[in-house]
N, C-alpha and C positions, 0 to 999 in steps of 0.2 A: 664288854667294852668295844666301842666302834673301832674298826681297823683303820689305820692310817692309810691315806691314799697312795697309790703307786705314783712315783715321780719320774717323768720322762722328758728328755730333751730331744727335740726333733730337728734334724737338719733338712728342713723343708720350709714351707712358707704358709702362713695363714690363708686359707681359701684356695691353696694351690692344687693343681691337678696331678702333681707328682705323687708317686706311691708312698713316699715317706710322710708327706703331709696328710694323705688320706688315712693312713694307719693311725697316726697320732691324733687326728681329729676323731676317729672312731674311739680311741682310748679316752678322750675327753668325755664322750657320751657314756662310757662305762664308769667314769668317776675318777680317772687319773688326773693328776696335775701335770700340765704340759707347758714347757717353754719352747717356743720356736726360735731357733738360733738365728735364722735369717728372716728379716721382715719382707713382706711381699714386694715392696718397691726397691729392694736391694738385690733381687734375685739375678739380675744381669751381672754387671761388674761392681764389685764392692771391695773395701779394704778389709780382708779377713784378719789382718794383723790387729785390728781394733777390737776383735772379739775377746772378751774376758773369759777364757775357757774354764778357768778354775771356778768362777762364779756360776757359769752356765751348767757345768757338769758335776760340780761338787754336790754330794748328797742326793744324786739321782740314781734310780734303779737301772734305767736304760737310756742309752743313746740309740735313736732310730735313724737310720740313713739307708740309702739305696744305691744300686749299681748305676743309676742314672747320673749321680753326682759328678763323676769325673768327665762326663760328656757335655756338661752344660756350658762350661767356659773356664777360663783360667782361675777366676776368683773362687768359684764353687769347687773346682778340682783341688785347689790349695786348702780350702776350708774342710773339705771331705777328708783329706789326709791328716790335717791337724786335729780334727775331731777324734779320729781313731787313736792318735798318739796321746792326746790329753785325757781321753776316757780311760785308757789303760793306766795312766799316772794317777787319776783320781779314784780308781777302783769302781768305775761305772761300767756295767756290762754293755756290750755293743750288739745290737740286732741289725743285721744287714739283709736287705731285701733285694733279691735278684729278679729282674724283669727283662723282657725283650724291649729294647729301646725303640723309640719312634723311628729311628734310622736303624732298621733291623740288622744291617750289615756291620754295625758297630758293636754287636753283642760280644764278639770275641775280644774286642778292645776293652770293654767294661769288665768282662770276666777276668781278663789278665790283670787289671787293677786290683780286683778282689784277691786273686791268688797271691799277688805281691804282699798283701796285708792279712792273709788268712789267719795267722796266729794271733791277731789282735781282735778277732771276732768271736763273740760268745755264743751267738745264735745266728744261723744262716738260714733264711727262708728263700726257697726257690719257687717262683710262681709256677703254676701248672703249665702255662704256655712256654716258659723258659726251660722247663725240665728236659724236654726232648732235644732242644737245641744245644743245651749245655752237654747233654749226653753225647751228641755228635762231636763236639769240640774235644771232650775228654775220651772219646772212643770207648764209651762204656754203655752198657744197656741201661735204659732209664730206670728200670726197677732195682738196679744195683747202685745207682749214682749217689743217693743220700749216704749210704753206709761207706762208700768208697771215699767220698769227700771228707766225711767225719774222721775216718781212719787216717787218711793221708795228711789232712790239714790239722788234725788234733782240735777240731771245732767241737765244743761240748754238745751242742744240739744243732742238727741239720734237719729241716722239715719242709713240707709242702702241704698244700690243701687243694682239693678238687671240689669247687663249689657246686658243680653239676651233680656229683655223687654224694656230697656232704661227708667226704672222707679225708681225714688228716693222717699223714704219715710222718712219724717223728723218729729219727735215729739219734741215739744218745749212748753214753759210755756203758750203760747197763743193758743195752739191747735195742730193740726196735718196736715201736707201737704203731698199730694201725687202728684208728678209732673212728667210729661213726658219730657225727655231730648232730644233735637234735635241732630241728628247725632249719629254715633256709637262711643262708647268710653268704656274703661275698668273702673273698679271701682276706680283704683288709679288716673286716670285722672279726674274722676268726683269729687272725694274727694279733690284733689288738687285745682280744680276750685272753689269748695264750700268754702274751707278755704281762698282762695284769694279774693273771692267776699264778704264774710261776714263782714270784718272790714270796708269796704267802703259802703256797702249797708245798714248796720245797723242790729239790732237784733229784730226789730218789726216783727209782724206776716207776713205782706206782703213782707217785706224785706227778711226774711228768705226764703220764697217761691221763690223769684226772684233769690237769691243767689244759691238755689238748682238747678236751671235750668242750671247753669254753662255755661253761654253764653259768657264767656271770650275767646278771641282768643289765 
């Protein structure tokens, strides 16, 4: 029997350069069904109160959004917060992507927004570039950061991916996995594969490791 597709809601925009859009578009290539919450021509100021969150997030496996959201403007900041609240209500898992913003000096601001909502996040992905900078903010060695965030924030999965080495690191409640990924791929492709693999592989220790290998075509 053919597997049902993974269903994702992305708080990004079609054809956008923001990381949430890039990951969700990679997921489409893998075979996921994706709804973009914000259309491309709305990405500036829009009335987020008109978004039917129940329809958008109901029956979805993942909500994908990023640390860039609160920095874009008042509309996106409001939608970013609302999406986290409604995802929790609808039973949709939230995948948060942490990157260094274009205005690098605002990383601490965006990280603070995430910390305020940390217990609503199911999976936290920290880009390889952001890992060292977040370590400085948290005054923690970078090789300990994933485990510390998972323990302190009670986030089920905290992970990162180094595309130059092809190595993914995943901290979860049953331990920590460091896996080598076959083939060359960027972090957006790896994360999309991981998100698409997790709901079908399961969330046990060995299943998380298998999903982290992103062996989906």
